[in-house]
N, C-alpha and C positions, 0 to 999 in steps of 0.2 A: 167545280172540281179542280179546274186549272188554278183558280185563285187559292184554293186550299193547299195545293202542292207548292205553290210559290211561297205561301206563308210558312209551310213546314220547312222548306229549304232555308228560309231566312232565320227561323227559330233555331234550327240545327247549327247553322253557321255561327250564329251569335253565341250558342252554347259552347262550341269548340273554341272559339276565340277567347271566351271568358275563361275556359279551362287552362288555356295556354298562359294567360296572364297570371292566373292563380299559381300555376306550376312555377313560373319565373319568380314570383314572390317567395315561395317556399324555399327555393334554392338559395336566394339571397339571405333569407333568415337563418339558414343552416350553415352558412359559410363560417370558417374558423374565425374566432374572435381573438384578437391579440391579447397576450397576457403580459404582466409586468415581469421584470427581472426577478423580483422577490418570489413571485409565483412560480417562475421557471425553476429557481433554485430549490424551492420546496416541493416540486413535483416528484422528486425522488428523495428517499430517506438517506441514501448513501451515494456518494460520488467517488468512484474508484479512480485514483490518480494513475493514469497509464504513462508512467515515467518514460517508457521506451518510445513513446510517440512525441516526446518533447522536441520542439524546434527552437533553435537559437543556442547561443553559447553561454548564456548566463544561467543563474540558478536563483530560485526563491527558496530560502532555507526551510521554511515550514511546509512547503509543498513537496520539496525534494525528499523530506523524511517521511511523509505521510503515505499510508496505503489507501486510506479513504478519508474524505472530509464530508461534513454534514452542516447544513445551515438551518438552525432552529430558533425562531423567534429572536433574532438578533445575536445569538451566540453561535460561534463556529466550533464544531467538534472535529476530532481527528483520531483515527486509529494509527498511532505511530509505532506501536509495539505489536509483535506477533504473540507474545505471552498474553493470554486473556482475550485475544481477538474473537469477537462474536458474543462475548459475555460482558466485557468491560463496558460500563455505561449503557447497558442493554443493547450492545452492538454498535453504538455510536462512537465509543471510545471516550476520550477525555475532552473537556472544554479547553480550547487553546486561545480564545480571544473573542472579540466582538466584530460584527460586520454591519454594513449599511449599503443600500443600493439606491441609485438614481439613474434614470434612463437605462442604459446598458453598461453602467459602470458599477463595479463592486469594490468598495473600500473595506479593508480589513485592518483591525488594530490587534496585532498579535501580542500575547501576554509578555513575550520576551523579545521578539524581533521588532516590535513596534509597528508603525503604519506602513501599509502598502496598498496599491491600487491597481485594478485590472479592468481592461475592456473585455466584455463578455460577448462571444459570438455563438449562436446556436448552430451546430454543424448538422445534426439530424435529430430524430425524435429523442434520443437518449445520450447525446454527446454534446458537450459544450467546450469551448476553447476559452481559457483564461489568458489573455495577452497582457504581459507586464511591460509597459512602455519604458520603465526605468532600466530594465535589463534587456529589452528587445527579445524576450523569450516567451513562448507560448506553451502552456500545459494543457493537455487534453484529458477531460474527465468524462467517464461513462457512468450513467445513472442506473441505480438499482434500488429496489425495495429490500428491506432486511430479510423478508421472507424468501426471496429468490436470489440472494447474494451468496456465492459459494465461499464462505470463510475458510473452509478446509483447503480449497485450491490455493487461495492466497497464502495460507500458512505454509503449505508444503512446497509451493513454487518459490518461496522466498526463505526457506528454512536456513539458508546460509546466514541470514541476519538473526534468526532465533538463537543461534549459538552465541551471538555477541550480546545478548540481552541479560546476561548474568556476569558478574565480576569474575567468578571462577566456577568451575565444575569440579565437584569433589567425588571421588570414587567411594561408593557406599556398598558395593557388592561385587564379589568375584566368584564365578562358578567353581565348583569342585571337580569339574571335568574340563577337558582340553589340555593340550600339552603346555608345559612350562615355557615361558618366553619372556623377552626383555620387558614387554609392556606390563607384565605383572607388577613391576616395581613403580609404575607411574600412578600417582595418587591424586594429582590435580592437573586440570587442563584449563587453559584460558585462550579464548578466541578473540583476536583484536580487530578493531575496525580502523585500519591505518590506510595510507594512500593506496596500497595495492589490494586492500580489503581481503587479505588471505593469510595473515600471520597468526601463528599460535605459539603458546609456550606450555611446557609441561614441567612438573615437579615431582620429586620422590619424597618430599616432606610428608610427615605423618601427623594427623590430628592438630592442625594449626588452627588456633581459635580465631585469629584475626587474619583475613586473607591478605592484608597489606604486608604481613610478615613472611609470606611464602617466598622461599628462595627458588627461583626458576632455573632448573638444571639444563633444559634444552629449549631450543627455538627452531622454527621452521615455517613452512607454508602449508596450508591445508586446502582441501577442495571437497565440496559436497557434490556428488554425482547422482544422476537419475538411473533408475532401473527400468528398462524397456517394458512397456505394457502395464505399468502401475504408477499411480500418483504417490502412494504413501511410502513405498520402499525406496531408501536412499543408501548411498555408499559414502563413506568418509575416508579420505586419504590424508595421512599425516606424513609430510615429507620433511624428515628431520635434517637439519644442517649437519653435514659430515657423516650422516648415517643413512641406512637404507629406509625405504618407505614402509609405513605400517598401513594395512588395509582393513577396513571394517564394514560390516553391514550396520547401518544406523537406523534405529527404531525409536520413535518418540512415544514414551509411555504416558506422560502427561505434560502439563505446561512447565514442569520443573525437573523432569527426570527423563534421561535418555538411556538407551541400551546399545552397547557396542559389541557386536559379534566379531571376534578376531578371526579373519579369514584363514590365516596360516595355521593357527593352533586349535581353533574351534572353541576357545574360551569365550565366556560371556561376561561383560562388565556392565555395571550400572553407575551412572554419574548423576548427582543431584546439583542443580544450580543454586549458587549462593550469591546474595547481593543483587537482587533484581534492579535493573536500570530502567527507569521510566524516562524514555527519551522525549525531550521537549524541543530540542533544536539540534543543529549539526556542528556548531562551532564549540567554543570553550565552556559551554554550560549545558549540561544535559541531566535534567532531573536531579537526583541526589548526588550525581558525580560532578558537582560544580567545579571542583578544583582539578579534576583530571582532564587534561587537554590533549592527550596523545591518542584518544580513541573516539574521533568524531564520527559516529555512526550516521550513515545516510544511504539512501538507495542509489545505486549506480546505474546509469543508463547503459543498457547493453548494445543499443544501436549506435551507429556513428552519428555524432552531432553534425548538424548542418545549418546553414543560414536560415533564418526565419523570413519567409516571404511576406509576412504581415508588416506592412509599412506603418511606422509610427507617425500618426498624424495628430495625436493629442498634444495640446500645448502644455508642456510640463516644465 
């Protein structure tokens, strides 16, 4: 009996030791496997360019203009416009160039801006840093799938730029209610992307076939404001030079039509966008507006720019 007990203890101990060894092997087999940079870039369909997180004082034009970028089989896509965002290119936007990866380096050949190169760092599960050693600037991108990306939030959070995506806005409707006011005479609006990113012009011309022939009667600065508790309701203030301000409730009817409710009179106006501008870059060539150089649309960083702590160690 004693011999049998000792044999049982030996067998039990051997079994436990064997189990421990098997468990260790399983843990090793389940450890995360490293993925390539190309796999990392393709792990999300959309990368939102969080421009306010940018570090450094330089700029990369095609990233500064983009709301999202995507990397698909060697072709880089971007949503540069708010008009059509979510539907243009099945949500990916437009192709803007080619890309290639090696190690943790991303090379991009942009259709207009040419070649650029980035060191890529994975910050967390869905955030990457694109460090540009030529400008010592880092852009931070957040990954999403198209199915869970909030296109509406991006649109309304950046609606200031939406107004700049048409050459002019033409008044197409005036309500038959509301008090008479000076704005009844305004028939065209233009929102400019200039250095201060807030200039507008207005005109009392009527039925102008070519927007280039519009005579602009007034100029000033404009501001799009938020309404507390809602994403979709906005306000628009037109601050005319030498005149008082005009205040409106701003509603987007569709990608080319806006409604303005004049706060003081209660009158309602509709404006339709003419001359859609497909933005491809931020300097003197932007889509169809190749010859117009005074309206370089780009996203402005709302946070204070600061030194980039990322040390440039690449030999360039």
